[in-house]
C-alpha positions in Angstrom: -45.4 -4.6 -1.6 -47.2 -1.3 -1.0 -45.6 2.4 -1.5 -47.0 4.6 1.2 -46.8 8.0 0.7 -44.4 10.1 3.4 -47.1 12.3 4.6 -49.4 9.0 5.6 -47.5 9.4 8.9 -48.8 6.3 11.7 -51.3 5.0 9.5 -50.4 1.0 8.5 -50.6 -0.5 5.2 -53.8 -2.3 6.1 -55.5 1.1 7.1 -55.4 2.3 4.0 -57.9 2.0 1.6 -57.3 -0.6 -1.3 -58.1 2.1 -4.1 -55.8 4.7 -2.6 -53.0 2.0 -2.2 -53.7 1.0 -6.1 -53.8 4.5 -7.4 -50.5 5.3 -5.8 -48.9 2.1 -7.4 -49.7 2.8 -10.6 -48.9 6.5 -10.8 -45.5 5.1 -9.1 -45.2 2.5 -11.9 -45.9 5.3 -14.3 -43.5 7.6 -12.7 -40.6 4.9 -13.1 -41.3 4.3 -16.5 -40.8 7.8 -17.7 -37.8 7.8 -15.5 -36.3 4.8 -17.2 -37.0 6.5 -20.7 -35.5 9.7 -19.6 -32.8 7.9 -18.5 -32.4 6.5 -22.5 -32.8 9.9 -23.6 -30.1 11.7 -21.3 -27.6 8.8 -22.5 -28.3 9.4 -25.9 -28.2 13.1 -26.3 -25.2 13.5 -24.3 -23.2 10.8 -25.7 -24.3 12.3 -28.8 -22.9 15.7 -27.9 -19.8 14.5 -26.9 -19.2 12.4 -30.3 -20.4 15.5 -32.2 -17.7 17.6 -30.4 -15.2 15.1 -30.8 -16.0 14.9 -34.6 -15.9 18.5 -35.1 -12.6 19.0 -33.3 -11.4 16.3 -35.5 -12.7 18.0 -38.7 -11.7 21.6 -38.1 -8.3 20.9 -36.5 -4.9 19.4 -37.6 -4.8 17.3 -34.2 -4.5 13.3 -35.0 -7.2 11.2 -33.6 -4.7 9.5 -31.1 -4.0 12.8 -29.4 -7.8 13.6 -29.4 -8.4 10.5 -27.6 -5.7 11.5 -25.1 -7.1 14.8 -24.7 -10.6 13.0 -23.8 -9.2 10.7 -21.2 -7.1 13.4 -19.5 -10.5 15.6 -19.6 -12.4 12.9 -18.0 -9.8 12.5 -15.2 -9.5 16.4 -14.6 -13.5 16.3 -14.4 -13.3 13.5 -11.8 -10.6 15.1 -10.1 -12.9 18.0 -9.2 -15.7 15.7 -8.2 -18.0 16.8 -11.2 -18.2 13.7 -12.7 -20.2 11.4 -10.5 -23.0 14.1 -10.9 -22.5 14.6 -14.6 -22.8 10.5 -14.6 -25.9 10.3 -12.7 -27.7 12.7 -15.2 -26.1 11.2 -18.6 -25.9 7.3 -17.5 -24.1 5.4 -20.3 -23.8 8.4 -22.4 -21.1 9.9 -19.9 -19.6 6.6 -18.7 -19.0 4.9 -22.4 -16.8 7.5 -24.2 -13.1 8.1 -23.3 -14.2 10.7 -20.8 -15.6 7.7 -18.8 -12.4 5.6 -19.1 -10.3 9.0 -17.9 -13.1 8.7 -14.8 -12.3 5.3 -14.2 -8.3 6.1 -14.4 -8.7 8.7 -11.6 -10.9 6.7 -9.3 -8.6 4.2 -8.9 -5.7 6.7 -8.2 -7.5 8.1 -5.7 -8.3 4.9 -4.0 -4.8 3.6 -4.4 -3.2 6.7 -3.1 -5.5 6.5 0.1 -4.5 2.8 0.6 -0.9 2.9 -0.2 0.4 6.4 -0.2 2.7 8.1 -2.8 3.0 4.7 -4.6 -0.7 4.6 -5.5 -0.2 7.2 -7.8 1.2 4.4 -10.1 -0.9 1.5 -9.0 -4.4 3.0 -9.0 -4.6 3.4 -12.9 -3.3 0.1 -13.6 -6.0 -1.7 -11.5 -9.0 -0.1 -12.7 -8.2 0.3 -16.3 -6.9 -3.1 -17.0 -9.9 -4.6 -17.9 -10.7 -2.0 -20.4 -7.2 -1.8 -21.8 -7.0 -5.9 -22.1 -10.6 -5.9 -23.4 -9.4 -3.5 -26.3 -6.5 -5.5 -27.5 -8.2 -8.9 -27.4 -11.2 -7.4 -29.7 -8.9 -5.1 -31.5 -6.7 -8.6 -32.4 -10.2 -10.7 -32.9 -11.2 -8.0 -35.5 -7.9 -7.8 -37.3 -8.1 -11.4 -37.7 -11.7 -11.5 -39.2 -10.8 -8.5 -41.7 -7.9 -7.2 -43.4 -6.4 -4.3 -42.1 -4.3 -2.1 -43.9 -2.3 1.1 -43.6 -3.7 4.1 -44.7 -1.4 5.4 -47.8 
């Protein structure tokens, strides 16, 4: 119920003055709220930076959107392979996990787990197990969107 600072040591919660406990809890609540707001801010600017870089890549190169998406997934898998994605995701939250970089991370996590469990055959199983939900959701929602809207070929 009360947050006791680490330097209090041998004292019990009941030995602390009520004002001290109240002051510490109000400070903790304020700090927790600030951390939540910083999480939103970090997710916003990191996700926005990724999207802005991809937009620049789409406009300044002749790469097709499909190839850029594959590049993002592969980049996420490589970053995950080196172990850099987890700290990046802790800092950026949804700004790092929602774009296609996060999908590459999910695929690599599945491959790592499956290889540790099944050996060589896990190279082929892991990505399917962890990425199946995302692929199925994309197919189902894409199909539902095509029923609602009239898809046309560009030309």
